LOPARO-94111 format. One record per residue: residue number from 0; residue in three letters; x, y, z of N, C-alpha, C in turn. Coordinates in steps of 0.05 Angstrom, whole numbers, plus 5000, padded with zeros to 4 digits. Atoms other than C-alpha are relative to their C-alpha. Layout:
BEGIN
{atom NUM, 'ALA', {X, Y, Z}, {X, Y, Z}, {X, Y, Z}}
...
***
This chain:
BEGIN
{atom 0, 'MET', {5017, 5002, 5023}, {5417, 5002, 5227}, {4993, 5027, 4989}}
{atom 1, 'GLU', {5007, 4975, 5013}, {5405, 5057, 5177}, {4971, 5000, 4992}}
{atom 2, 'THR', {5027, 4999, 5010}, {5340, 5079, 5146}, {4998, 4984, 4975}}
{atom 3, 'ILE', {5005, 5016, 5024}, {5311, 5031, 5095}, {4977, 5014, 4985}}
{atom 4, 'HIS', {5020, 4986, 5017}, {5273, 5063, 5037}, {4989, 4980, 4980}}
{atom 5, 'LYS', {5013, 5018, 5020}, {5223, 5023, 4996}, {4975, 5014, 4988}}
{atom 6, 'ILE', {5023, 4988, 5014}, {5167, 5040, 4946}, {4980, 4978, 4995}}
{atom 7, 'GLY', {5022, 5018, 5006}, {5099, 5007, 4940}, {4980, 5014, 4982}}
{atom 8, 'ARG', {5020, 4988, 5018}, {5046, 5019, 4886}, {4975, 4983, 5000}}
{atom 9, 'ARG', {5026, 5013, 5004}, {4972, 5003, 4877}, {4982, 5019, 4985}}
{atom 10, 'LYS', {5016, 4982, 5017}, {4928, 5031, 4822}, {5017, 5024, 4993}}
{atom 11, 'THR', {4984, 4976, 5005}, {4952, 5103, 4818}, {5013, 5011, 5025}}
{atom 12, 'ALA', {4988, 4991, 4975}, {4976, 5108, 4890}, {5029, 4991, 5002}}
{atom 13, 'VAL', {4972, 5007, 4997}, {5051, 5110, 4904}, {5007, 5007, 5029}}
{atom 14, 'ALA', {4992, 4996, 4972}, {5078, 5101, 4975}, {5030, 4997, 5003}}
{atom 15, 'ARG', {4971, 5001, 4994}, {5149, 5116, 4997}, {5002, 4996, 5030}}
{atom 16, 'VAL', {4999, 5007, 4972}, {5166, 5083, 5064}, {5029, 5002, 5009}}
{atom 17, 'TYR', {4973, 4998, 4987}, {5226, 5100, 5109}, {4998, 4986, 5027}}
{atom 18, 'ILE', {5001, 5016, 4976}, {5238, 5049, 5164}, {5027, 5003, 5015}}
{atom 19, 'SER', {4977, 4999, 4982}, {5286, 5059, 5223}, {4993, 4988, 5027}}
{atom 20, 'LYS', {5005, 5011, 4973}, {5295, 5030, 5293}, {4984, 5020, 5016}}
{atom 21, 'GLY', {5016, 4982, 4984}, {5245, 5057, 5342}, {4980, 4985, 5017}}
{atom 22, 'LYS', {5019, 5011, 4981}, {5184, 5046, 5385}, {4973, 4992, 4987}}
{atom 23, 'GLY', {5024, 5009, 5014}, {5131, 5030, 5332}, {4982, 5023, 4992}}
{atom 24, 'ASN', {5016, 4977, 5010}, {5108, 5101, 5312}, {4998, 4999, 4970}}
{atom 25, 'ILE', {5004, 4998, 5029}, {5078, 5107, 5243}, {4988, 5027, 4994}}
{atom 26, 'THR', {5011, 4974, 5009}, {5068, 5175, 5210}, {4996, 4999, 4970}}
{atom 27, 'VAL', {5007, 5000, 5028}, {5034, 5183, 5143}, {4995, 5028, 4991}}
{atom 28, 'ASN', {5001, 4972, 5009}, {5044, 5249, 5106}, {5000, 5020, 5023}}
{atom 29, 'ASN', {4997, 4983, 4976}, {5065, 5282, 5172}, {4975, 5001, 5017}}
{atom 30, 'ARG', {5024, 5003, 4983}, {5000, 5260, 5205}, {5002, 4974, 5015}}
{atom 31, 'ALA', {5000, 5024, 4984}, {4987, 5208, 5258}, {4986, 4978, 4983}}
{atom 32, 'PHE', {5010, 5023, 5015}, {4973, 5138, 5230}, {4970, 4996, 5004}}
{atom 33, 'ASP', {5029, 5003, 4995}, {4904, 5133, 5264}, {4984, 5023, 4989}}
{atom 34, 'ASN', {5014, 4977, 5010}, {4886, 5202, 5239}, {4998, 4998, 4969}}
{atom 35, 'TYR', {5000, 5002, 5029}, {4903, 5186, 5166}, {4983, 4977, 4990}}
{atom 36, 'PHE', {5017, 5023, 5007}, {4874, 5116, 5160}, {4980, 4996, 5022}}
{atom 37, 'THR', {5020, 4998, 4979}, {4809, 5123, 5198}, {4986, 4974, 5006}}
{atom 38, 'THR', {5015, 5025, 4995}, {4776, 5055, 5189}, {5018, 4978, 5010}}
{atom 39, 'PRO', {4984, 5023, 4990}, {4799, 4992, 5225}, {5010, 4982, 4978}}
{atom 40, 'THR', {4992, 5018, 5023}, {4802, 4954, 5159}, {5026, 5011, 4987}}
{atom 41, 'LEU', {4976, 4988, 5013}, {4853, 5003, 5129}, {5024, 4997, 5019}}
{atom 42, 'ARG', {4979, 5002, 4981}, {4894, 5003, 5193}, {5011, 4971, 5001}}
{atom 43, 'TYR', {4992, 5028, 5000}, {4895, 4926, 5193}, {5017, 4994, 4975}}
{atom 44, 'LYS', {4984, 5004, 5025}, {4919, 4926, 5120}, {5028, 5010, 5002}}
{atom 45, 'VAL', {4973, 4988, 4998}, {4977, 4972, 5135}, {5017, 4985, 5020}}
{atom 46, 'GLU', {4984, 5013, 4979}, {4998, 4936, 5198}, {5004, 4970, 4996}}
{atom 47, 'GLN', {4999, 5029, 5005}, {4991, 4865, 5168}, {5028, 4990, 4998}}
{atom 48, 'PRO', {4973, 5011, 5002}, {5064, 4856, 5147}, {5016, 5001, 5026}}
{atom 49, 'LEU', {4986, 4997, 4974}, {5088, 4881, 5215}, {4991, 4979, 5019}}
{atom 50, 'ALA', {5011, 5020, 4982}, {5041, 4834, 5252}, {5010, 4972, 4993}}
{atom 51, 'LEU', {4991, 5027, 5009}, {5061, 4773, 5211}, {5029, 4995, 5007}}
{atom 52, 'THR', {4972, 5003, 4995}, {5135, 4786, 5223}, {5007, 5007, 5029}}
{atom 53, 'ASP', {4996, 4993, 4971}, {5126, 4805, 5298}, {5018, 5025, 5003}}
{atom 54, 'ASN', {4984, 4976, 4998}, {5155, 4875, 5288}, {4983, 5025, 5005}}
{atom 55, 'GLU', {5018, 4977, 4996}, {5097, 4920, 5311}, {5013, 5023, 5016}}
{atom 56, 'LYS', {4988, 4980, 4982}, {5138, 4956, 5365}, {5030, 5004, 4996}}
{atom 57, 'SER', {4970, 5000, 5004}, {5208, 4950, 5334}, {5009, 5023, 4984}}
{atom 58, 'PHE', {4990, 4980, 5019}, {5210, 5004, 5281}, {4982, 5024, 4999}}
{atom 59, 'ASP', {5015, 4975, 5007}, {5189, 5076, 5268}, {4998, 5001, 4970}}
{atom 60, 'ILE', {5005, 4999, 5028}, {5158, 5084, 5200}, {4990, 5027, 4992}}
{atom 61, 'LYS', {5009, 4975, 5011}, {5152, 5148, 5161}, {4991, 4995, 4971}}
{atom 62, 'VAL', {5012, 5006, 5026}, {5107, 5145, 5099}, {4993, 5025, 4986}}
{atom 63, 'ASN', {5010, 4980, 5018}, {5097, 5192, 5041}, {4984, 4986, 4979}}
{atom 64, 'VAL', {5017, 5013, 5019}, {5038, 5171, 4999}, {4984, 5021, 4985}}
{atom 65, 'LYS', {5015, 4981, 5016}, {5004, 5206, 4941}, {4985, 4985, 4978}}
{atom 66, 'GLY', {5015, 5012, 5023}, {4953, 5191, 4886}, {4980, 4980, 5009}}
{atom 67, 'GLY', {5020, 5021, 4995}, {4893, 5146, 4884}, {4982, 5007, 5023}}
{atom 68, 'GLY', {5018, 4997, 4978}, {4842, 5136, 4938}, {5012, 4988, 5026}}
{atom 69, 'ILE', {4989, 5007, 4974}, {4850, 5118, 5011}, {5005, 4970, 5002}}
{atom 70, 'THR', {4995, 5029, 5000}, {4844, 5042, 5000}, {5024, 4993, 4984}}
{atom 71, 'GLY', {4976, 5004, 5017}, {4895, 5042, 4943}, {5025, 5009, 5014}}
{atom 72, 'GLN', {4977, 4990, 4985}, {4941, 5083, 4987}, {5008, 4981, 5022}}
{atom 73, 'ALA', {4994, 5019, 4978}, {4935, 5034, 5045}, {5013, 4975, 4989}}
{atom 74, 'GLU', {4988, 5024, 5012}, {4951, 4975, 4999}, {5028, 5006, 4989}}
{atom 75, 'ALA', {4974, 4992, 5009}, {5010, 5013, 4970}, {5020, 5001, 5023}}
{atom 76, 'VAL', {4984, 4999, 4976}, {5037, 5025, 5040}, {5006, 4972, 5010}}
{atom 77, 'ARG', {4996, 5028, 4991}, {5027, 4952, 5057}, {5022, 4986, 4984}}
{atom 78, 'LEU', {4979, 5012, 5017}, {5069, 4930, 4997}, {5027, 5010, 5006}}
{atom 79, 'ALA', {4974, 4988, 4994}, {5125, 4978, 5014}, {5011, 4990, 5026}}
{atom 80, 'ILE', {4991, 5010, 4973}, {5128, 4956, 5087}, {5008, 4971, 4997}}
{atom 81, 'ALA', {4993, 5029, 5004}, {5128, 4882, 5065}, {5027, 4998, 4987}}
{atom 82, 'ARG', {4974, 5000, 5014}, {5186, 4896, 5018}, {5022, 5007, 5019}}
{atom 83, 'ALA', {4979, 4991, 4980}, {5224, 4931, 5074}, {5005, 4977, 5020}}
{atom 84, 'MET', {4996, 5022, 4981}, {5212, 4872, 5122}, {5017, 4978, 4987}}
{atom 85, 'CYS', {4983, 5020, 5013}, {5243, 4826, 5070}, {5029, 5008, 4998}}
{atom 86, 'GLU', {4973, 4990, 5001}, {5304, 4870, 5064}, {5014, 4997, 5027}}
{atom 87, 'LEU', {4989, 5002, 4973}, {5313, 4870, 5140}, {5009, 4971, 5006}}
{atom 88, 'ASN', {4994, 5028, 4994}, {5310, 4794, 5146}, {4988, 4983, 4978}}
{atom 89, 'GLU', {5009, 5016, 5023}, {5306, 4746, 5087}, {4980, 4978, 5008}}
{atom 90, 'GLU', {5018, 5021, 4990}, {5268, 4695, 5130}, {4971, 5010, 5000}}
{atom 91, 'ASN', {5027, 4989, 5001}, {5208, 4743, 5131}, {4986, 4994, 4974}}
{atom 92, 'ARG', {5011, 5005, 5026}, {5198, 4727, 5058}, {4982, 4975, 5000}}
{atom 93, 'THR', {5015, 5024, 4999}, {5174, 4657, 5074}, {4973, 5003, 5015}}
{atom 94, 'VAL', {5025, 4994, 4986}, {5120, 4687, 5120}, {4981, 5017, 4982}}
{atom 95, 'LEU', {5016, 4980, 5015}, {5097, 4744, 5074}, {4991, 4990, 4973}}
{atom 96, 'LYS', {5006, 5009, 5028}, {5098, 4709, 5006}, {4974, 4984, 4998}}
{atom 97, 'PRO', {5025, 5015, 5002}, {5042, 4658, 5020}, {4975, 5017, 5005}}
{atom 98, 'GLU', {5023, 4982, 4995}, {4997, 4715, 5045}, {4995, 5018, 4977}}
{atom 99, 'GLY', {5004, 4983, 5023}, {5006, 4751, 4979}, {5008, 5029, 5004}}
{atom 100, 'LEU', {4993, 4972, 4993}, {5037, 4813, 5010}, {5023, 5011, 4984}}
{atom 101, 'LEU', {4977, 4991, 5016}, {5097, 4815, 4963}, {4993, 5003, 4971}}
{atom 102, 'THR', {5009, 4999, 5028}, {5056, 4814, 4899}, {4988, 5028, 4994}}
{atom 103, 'ARG', {5010, 4974, 5009}, {5044, 4880, 4863}, {4974, 4995, 4985}}
{atom 104, 'ASP', {5026, 5005, 5013}, {4970, 4881, 4844}, {4999, 5017, 4974}}
{atom 105, 'PRO', {4998, 4985, 5025}, {4970, 4899, 4770}, {4974, 5013, 4990}}
{atom 106, 'ARG', {5026, 4990, 5010}, {4896, 4917, 4764}, {4999, 5030, 5000}}
{atom 107, 'MET', {5002, 4971, 5003}, {4887, 4988, 4738}, {4973, 5006, 4987}}
{atom 108, 'VAL', {5025, 4991, 5013}, {4828, 5028, 4713}, {5004, 5000, 4970}}
{atom 109, 'GLU', {4998, 5001, 5030}, {4816, 5015, 4639}, {4993, 5027, 4989}}
{atom 110, 'ARG', {5004, 4973, 5011}, {4819, 5077, 4596}, {4974, 5002, 4985}}
{atom 111, 'LYS', {5024, 4995, 5016}, {4758, 5108, 4564}, {5007, 5001, 4971}}
{atom 112, 'LYS', {4995, 5000, 5029}, {4754, 5097, 4489}, {4982, 5021, 4987}}
{atom 113, 'PHE', {5016, 4980, 5014}, {4730, 5150, 4440}, {4977, 4986, 4986}}
{atom 114, 'GLY', {5024, 5012, 5013}, {4661, 5139, 4410}, {4984, 4983, 5020}}
{atom 115, 'GLN', {5014, 5015, 4980}, {4639, 5106, 4475}, {4996, 5017, 5025}}
{atom 116, 'LYS', {5006, 4984, 4976}, {4609, 5131, 4540}, {5021, 4997, 5022}}
{atom 117, 'LYS', {4979, 5006, 4981}, {4660, 5096, 4585}, {5019, 4980, 4987}}
{atom 118, 'ALA', {4980, 5019, 5011}, {4714, 5043, 4578}, {4986, 4978, 4983}}
{atom 119, 'ARG', {5014, 5022, 5015}, {4664, 4988, 4557}, {4972, 5007, 4993}}
{atom 120, 'LYS', {5028, 4992, 5006}, {4596, 5022, 4559}, {4998, 5016, 4975}}
{atom 121, 'LYS', {5004, 4986, 5026}, {4570, 5046, 4492}, {4979, 5021, 5004}}
{atom 122, 'PHE', {5022, 4982, 5000}, {4525, 5104, 4477}, {4975, 4985, 4993}}
{atom 123, 'GLN', {5026, 5014, 5005}, {4451, 5086, 4474}, {4995, 4998, 4970}}
{atom 124, 'PHE', {5005, 5006, 5029}, {4434, 5054, 4407}, {4970, 5005, 4994}}
{atom 125, 'SER', {5027, 4994, 5009}, {4373, 5081, 4370}, {4996, 4988, 4973}}
{atom 126, 'LYS', {5004, 5013, 5026}, {4347, 5037, 4314}, {4985, 5019, 4981}}
{atom 127, 'ARG', {5015, 4982, 5017}, {4298, 5090, 4288}, {5002, 5028, 5010}}
***
């Protein structure tokens, strides 16, 4: 098996994932997985596709992620890993699809409009 390369996105975060046969090591931006994603919730999100397909200790994963915040980055990595699991074995799709792990979340920050304080908030109105 060669290295599988997949991309996942969420908000402004972009994750590039390289999966190869191994012992279950995950490195994110040349740092240890536990060191990069510090909270248990973020670690759970990243490992979710591996846990559902029973591949926690089967592959070494190298991740390059940039942009956005830590939560958006974790969800971008999750999407990329889920896509890679589908390429490895097409039967994984039936497990991951109902959980919503193969869906790209389209929600983005709305742009600020001119003449307004923020995207929707207006400047304070003064009648007199």
